[in-house]
C-alpha atoms as one frame of an Amber mdcrd trajectory, in Angstrom:
protein
 216.608  19.263  61.050 213.465  19.366  58.934 213.497  18.367  55.292 210.962
  19.097  52.532 211.011  15.610  51.034 211.805  12.340  52.782 212.228  10.143
  49.714 215.268   8.169  50.937 214.270   7.640  54.564 212.987   4.238  55.628
 211.881   3.287  59.136 212.530  -0.345  58.274 216.063   0.518  57.205 216.689
   2.419  60.426 215.594  -0.445  62.659 217.212  -3.226  60.637 220.649  -1.616
  60.998 220.789  -3.232  64.446 220.302  -6.742  63.069 221.524  -8.396  66.259
 218.737  -6.984  68.411 215.746  -7.464  66.118 213.774 -10.466  64.962 212.917
 -10.320  61.244 210.735 -12.530  59.055 208.553 -12.506  55.946 204.853 -12.565
  56.807 201.488 -12.271  55.149 199.181  -9.355  56.077 196.951 -11.882  57.866
 199.781 -12.970  60.178 200.765  -9.335  60.754 197.188  -8.629  61.834 197.334
 -11.573  64.237 200.489 -10.066  65.778 198.683  -6.754  66.326 195.796  -8.613
  67.969 198.204 -10.531  70.177 199.824  -7.280  71.287 196.460  -5.712  72.140
 195.465  -8.852  74.070 198.720  -8.631  76.073 198.200  -4.962  76.933 194.636
  -5.545  78.086 195.261  -8.721  80.086 198.272  -7.171  81.890 196.416  -3.873
  82.350 199.214  -1.877  80.726 198.470   1.762  79.917 200.772   2.735  77.073
 201.343   5.374  74.436 200.973   3.975  70.919 202.374   5.335  67.686 200.798
   3.659  64.667 200.861   3.676  60.913 198.569   0.843  59.821 197.241  -0.325
  56.449 193.885   1.109  55.431 190.851  -0.814  56.553 188.626  -0.937  59.611
 189.864  -4.402  60.567 193.253  -2.952  61.548 192.050   0.118  63.393 189.330
  -1.827  65.206 192.090  -3.505  67.245 193.406  -0.120  68.382 189.850   0.939
  69.171 189.426  -2.217  71.256 192.435  -1.205  73.362 191.129   2.352  73.819
 187.717   1.070  74.846 189.357  -1.032  77.546 191.560   1.832  78.793 188.559
   4.166  78.959 190.571   6.934  77.270 193.598   6.700  79.585 195.877   5.483
  76.780 197.029   7.742  73.959 197.517   6.833  70.310 199.330   8.956  67.728
 198.389   8.165  64.129 201.020   8.910  61.483 199.827   9.932  58.027 201.295
  11.657  55.001 200.628  15.318  54.358 200.268  15.484  50.546 197.596  16.143
  47.940 196.821  12.459  47.443 196.118  11.841  51.127 192.527  12.261  52.248
 192.524  12.707  56.013 189.579  11.399  57.925 188.851  12.727  61.386 191.815
  11.472  63.429 192.763  12.656  66.894 196.469  13.033  67.779 197.508  13.127
  64.128 201.191  13.307  63.159 201.505  14.532  59.570 204.537  13.185  57.720
 206.395  14.533  54.724 205.928  12.615  51.459 208.128   9.536  51.227 208.062
   6.750  48.648 209.841   4.405  51.088 207.777   5.094  54.166 204.526   4.961
  52.237 205.186   1.241  51.911 205.814   0.764  55.638 203.513   0.094  58.584
 204.253   0.025  62.282 202.863  -0.072  65.779 205.057   1.171  68.614 204.352
   0.645  72.331 205.869   3.029  74.885 205.214   2.182  78.533 207.020   1.910
  81.897 206.631  -1.885  81.744 208.106  -2.510  78.292 208.735  -1.013  74.851
 207.852  -2.900  71.732 208.012  -2.331  68.002 206.361  -4.117  65.090 207.561
  -2.765  61.758 206.607  -4.062  58.311 207.849  -3.118  54.847 205.969  -4.023
  51.667 208.416  -4.756  48.835 207.648  -3.101  45.544 205.836  -5.270  43.028
 204.529  -2.632  40.666 201.132  -2.090  42.275 199.673   1.089  43.689 201.429
   2.324  46.798 199.631   2.158  50.087 197.564  -0.937  49.360 197.549  -4.409
  50.778 195.528  -6.993  48.930 195.323  -8.863  45.652 196.064  -7.843  42.128
 194.937  -9.783  39.112 196.856 -13.058  38.859 199.192 -12.074  41.723 198.947
 -13.394  45.260 198.877 -11.099  48.276 202.405  -9.684  48.671 204.457 -10.771
  51.663 205.700  -8.211  54.185 209.247  -7.926  55.480 208.556  -7.681  59.196
 210.751  -7.109  62.231 209.947  -6.943  65.927 212.026  -5.655  68.818 211.824
  -5.037  72.563 215.096  -3.099  72.453 215.002   0.535  73.580 217.591   1.493
  70.977 215.506   0.231  68.067 212.404   1.952  69.385 214.287   5.241  69.753
 215.693   4.972  66.231 212.224   4.771  64.713 210.824   7.406  67.073 213.606
   9.802  66.089 212.902   9.007  62.444 209.247   9.942  62.900 210.230  13.222
  64.477 212.650  13.880  61.613 210.044  13.470  58.837 207.104  15.064  60.687
 206.161  18.425  59.227 206.918  21.491  61.308 205.031  21.638  64.614 203.321
  18.330  63.787 205.258  16.215  66.301 203.263  16.827  69.484 205.309  14.670
  71.863 208.650  15.099  73.542 210.877  12.063  73.375 212.567  13.008  76.633
 209.244  12.821  78.470 208.970   9.061  78.086 210.176   6.695  80.754 211.755
   4.100  78.501 212.157   0.674  79.951 215.737  -0.243  79.085 215.081  -3.938
  79.684 212.009  -6.079  79.374 210.526  -8.725  81.595 210.924 -12.226  80.129
 207.416 -13.114  81.318 205.865 -10.373  79.150 207.957 -11.447  76.186 206.904
 -15.060  76.682 203.242 -14.104  77.010 203.399 -12.166  73.760 205.042 -15.029
  71.885 202.485 -17.502  73.251 199.614 -15.277  72.168 201.123 -14.854  68.720
 201.420 -18.623  68.381 197.815 -19.073  69.546 196.511 -16.524  67.062 198.534
 -18.017  64.220 197.345 -21.519  65.078 193.788 -20.211  64.990 194.432 -18.710
  61.561 195.887 -21.985  60.308 192.924 -23.932  61.709 190.454 -21.565  60.069
 192.330 -21.800  56.780 192.470 -25.587  57.029 188.721 -25.684  57.706 188.040
 -23.381  54.745 190.237 -25.527  52.506 188.519 -28.684  53.746 185.061 -27.192
  53.210 186.078 -26.082  49.738 187.341 -29.580  48.900 184.111 -31.102  50.248
 182.055 -28.634  48.232 184.025 -29.290  45.035 183.778 -33.031  45.660 180.003
 -32.786  46.031 179.815 -30.757  42.830 181.875 -33.382  41.026 179.755 -36.222
  42.410 176.584 -34.398  41.374 177.980 -33.790  37.883 179.001 -37.436  37.531
 175.602 -38.618  38.784 173.853 -36.254  36.376 175.922 -37.608  33.492 175.139
 -41.175  34.557 171.414 -40.408  34.813 171.486 -38.697  31.435 173.275 -41.664
  29.825 170.797 -44.085  31.405 167.866 -42.091  30.025 169.460 -41.936  26.567
 169.857 -45.732  26.579 166.275 -46.172  27.757 164.910 -43.854  25.063 166.896
 -45.617  22.340 165.763 -49.041  23.546 162.054 -48.194  23.283 161.861 -47.670
  19.490 164.181 -50.623  18.949 161.779 -52.822  20.904 158.836 -51.639  18.822
 160.771 -52.154  15.583 161.786 -55.654  16.623 158.151 -56.494  17.390 156.993
 -55.149  14.020 159.672 -57.119  12.158 158.683 -60.286  13.996 155.012 -59.822
  13.037 155.917 -59.088   9.416 157.513 -62.538   9.214 154.178 -64.213   9.861
 152.906 -66.305   6.926 149.284 -65.467   7.674 149.669 -61.688   7.836 147.141
 -59.732   5.764 147.947 -56.740   3.581 146.309 -54.116   5.888 148.202 -55.516
   8.875 151.455 -55.543   6.886 150.976 -51.881   6.022 150.234 -51.019   9.650
 153.454 -52.694  10.790 155.454 -51.004   8.027 154.041 -47.641   9.164 155.057
 -48.540  12.713 158.609 -49.287  11.545 158.800 -45.980   9.692 157.478 -44.049
  12.682 159.904 -45.669  15.122 162.823 -45.107  12.741 161.867 -41.435  12.508
 161.608 -41.232  16.262 165.004 -42.821  16.804 166.565 -40.548  14.199 165.026
 -37.550  15.979 166.369 -38.816  19.294 169.923 -39.322  18.042 169.916 -35.939
  16.288 168.670 -34.222  19.448 171.266 -35.898  21.665 174.048 -34.867  19.274
 172.711 -31.287  19.139 172.704 -31.040  22.933 176.200 -32.523  23.143 177.498
 -29.995  20.609 175.925 -27.106  22.515 177.399 -28.236  25.853 180.862 -28.823
  24.379 180.950 -25.452  22.641 182.256 -23.383  25.562 183.598 -20.553  23.382
 181.511 -17.356  23.382 179.307 -17.405  20.258 179.880 -14.936  17.435 176.489
 -13.229  17.334 174.899 -11.895  14.172 172.607  -8.923  13.718 169.282 -10.365
  12.566 165.892  -8.999  11.540 163.092 -11.262  12.758 161.091 -10.406   9.656
 163.774 -12.159   7.574 163.476 -15.390   9.616 160.030 -15.979  11.115 157.638
 -15.480   8.128 159.608 -17.919   5.966 159.478 -20.679   8.582 155.759 -20.113
   9.211 155.095 -20.374   5.466 156.966 -23.699   5.366 154.628 -25.113   8.023
 151.419 -23.845   6.367 150.808 -27.133   4.461 151.257 -29.161   7.662 148.812
 -26.925   9.511 146.250 -27.035   6.684 146.434 -30.838   6.591 145.558 -30.908
  10.292 142.841 -28.269   9.892 144.739 -25.705  11.976 144.735 -21.972  11.258
 148.346 -20.757  11.282 149.260 -17.068  11.196 151.926 -14.575  12.256 152.398
 -10.917  13.100 155.998  -9.736  12.712 156.356  -6.002  11.950 159.068  -5.071
   9.457 160.292  -2.178  11.615 161.162  -4.267  14.685 164.662  -3.577  16.061
 167.364  -6.057  15.117 168.359  -8.773  17.573 171.765 -10.351  18.280 171.725
 -14.088  17.744 173.052 -16.818  15.458 170.882 -17.178  12.374 170.938 -21.002
  12.240 170.202 -21.277  15.969 167.359 -18.754  15.815 165.803 -20.771  12.988
 166.086 -23.926  15.065 164.408 -22.190  18.020 161.479 -21.032  15.868 161.120
 -24.439  14.155 161.091 -26.372  17.438 158.511 -24.121  19.091 156.300 -23.844
  16.030 156.266 -27.597  15.376 155.441 -28.221  19.056 152.471 -25.845  18.865
 151.132 -27.562  15.740 151.671 -31.091  17.115 149.755 -30.389  20.321 146.868
 -28.478  18.721 143.828 -30.520  17.609 141.888 -30.090  14.386 140.038 -26.793
  14.197 142.495 -25.006  16.482 144.828 -22.139  15.735 148.506 -21.310  16.161
 149.732 -17.710  16.111 153.266 -16.324  16.126 153.587 -12.725  17.264 156.703
 -10.548  17.714 156.728  -7.214  19.531 158.932  -4.937  21.614 158.467  -5.396
  25.342 160.699  -3.249  27.564 164.352  -3.846  26.737 163.682  -7.032  24.747
 161.745  -8.360  21.785 159.170 -10.989  22.657 158.308 -13.753  20.201 155.092
 -15.423  21.344 154.014 -18.862  20.107 150.343 -19.213  21.083 148.120 -22.188
  20.423 144.682 -23.474  21.394 145.991 -26.979  22.000 145.858 -29.487  24.820
 147.699 -27.200  27.258 150.029 -28.163  30.085 149.169 -29.009  33.664 150.623
 -26.649  36.250 152.496 -29.575  37.831 154.271 -30.256  34.528 155.311 -26.728
  33.524 158.613 -26.936  35.454 159.427 -30.257  33.746 158.870 -29.437  30.083
 162.394 -28.088  29.570 163.978 -31.258  31.018 165.632 -33.692  28.649 163.348
 -36.474  27.331 160.208 -35.048  28.888 157.251 -35.622  26.557 153.672 -34.611
  27.039 151.363 -37.327  25.722 148.752 -35.946  23.290 145.290 -37.355  24.070
 144.816 -38.619  20.503 148.012 -40.727  20.480 149.330 -43.588  22.533 152.827
 -42.204  22.461 154.602 -39.040  21.424 156.671 -39.230  18.259 159.161 -36.624
  19.471 162.385 -37.270  21.323 161.531 -34.948  24.213 164.623 -32.826  23.560
 163.221 -29.932  21.530 162.501 -27.569  24.417 165.794 -28.472  26.147 167.650
 -27.489  22.965 165.657 -24.254  22.688 166.548 -23.263  26.248 170.265 -23.975
  25.746 170.391 -22.056  22.456 168.708 -19.038  24.052 171.221 -19.017  26.896
 174.024 -18.724  24.316 172.653 -15.439  22.972 171.454 -13.932  26.257 167.805
 -14.802  25.701 165.223 -16.612  27.815 161.955 -18.520  27.490 158.831 -18.753
  29.624 155.447 -20.441  29.263 151.866 -19.871  30.355 149.372 -22.654  29.907
 146.131 -24.241  31.109 144.924 -27.755  30.284 142.526 -27.827  27.297 142.917
 -24.055  26.809 146.261 -23.896  25.049 149.769 -22.606  25.728 151.866 -19.510
  25.047 155.640 -19.836  24.870 157.394 -16.463  25.069 160.965 -16.066  23.812
 162.784 -12.934  24.988 165.724 -11.658  22.939 167.712  -8.485  23.694 167.632
  -6.086  20.779 170.196  -3.636  19.403 169.338  -0.118  20.496
């Protein structure tokens, strides 16, 4: 008898009624796939030509096993693929298709049935409802891959129950086979059963080995990452200690010389200036280290502000005009009022501009020039800090954003900076989706280009 809707019919329920003759368990889709592979291996190795009825999860990995069997049999085996005949189902080109009536129960079930003179075999899996979309096997957010209630049977009665169920829910004239035509093997050879179990064990052991190797490799990888992070922290701490020790050594030397009874006034002033300079340097170092630490510890997404560059850049440039004039440097800017607004944090953008501008002035000799220019370039606004200073060697360009890297100006024995300014700039730009690049040639100057996405 045909029915128009098969909502209450379940193949799994039909077969599990004979609990004494079936073997049931809860498996993952990966183990179920290994069982299908074991079955195909058994059929090929024993040269068994069989009729298969299948309803498998979507995905080429499942159907490739069936294709492997057909390739071996050279078309002498026959496979009937069961699919649902409803508006949601998109049929691909499938030969020997059995269209089934819609069924909420059966949509969650998968099977492979073997009919042959040597033996009959059934693998039947039911996916319990967990609230996801029907017909899928995989992962949902925060939920592991669902387990499958799976049963297997060599018993002719179980196989016939499911086969009759398929015929019952197939749409009219869609069941192309006659059950009476099959020569069902009422018993099964223990050797075939044993072979199948051995193959299943082998495949599952292979899966466990592969998983164990993946887990081991992941642990090794995470361990290496941790070791690298710890080493980086140690190296960073060592460099901080080294940088702090240097100005302390110079200050101690200056204090020792100031205690001399024979020191002259010009020498005293020189040592006092040295003390002041080293104190400023150490203060800059400590401030920079704290700034970097605060940036790294602030893992929360920043609350970006909408900012006009014209409200930030000209004011900072004006502040540095006296410094530039004292050094004989021409300082100018070009920032159009109608530039699009950018998304950033006002205080951090100011710090970026101050660090880059002060660097340009510090490394530009008397008579040079420093220009700040902002313009739209593609999908970003570029802020260019150009100078005619000492420039940077090509071998050093990749190092300038490293912590504590300092380029030594030719007119000084040592740099007064902490070597953290460009590192801070890079980290602050990452927080707002920006970037920085540099072009430079020794004795010809440098151009640092900050890219900031703008609001369209």
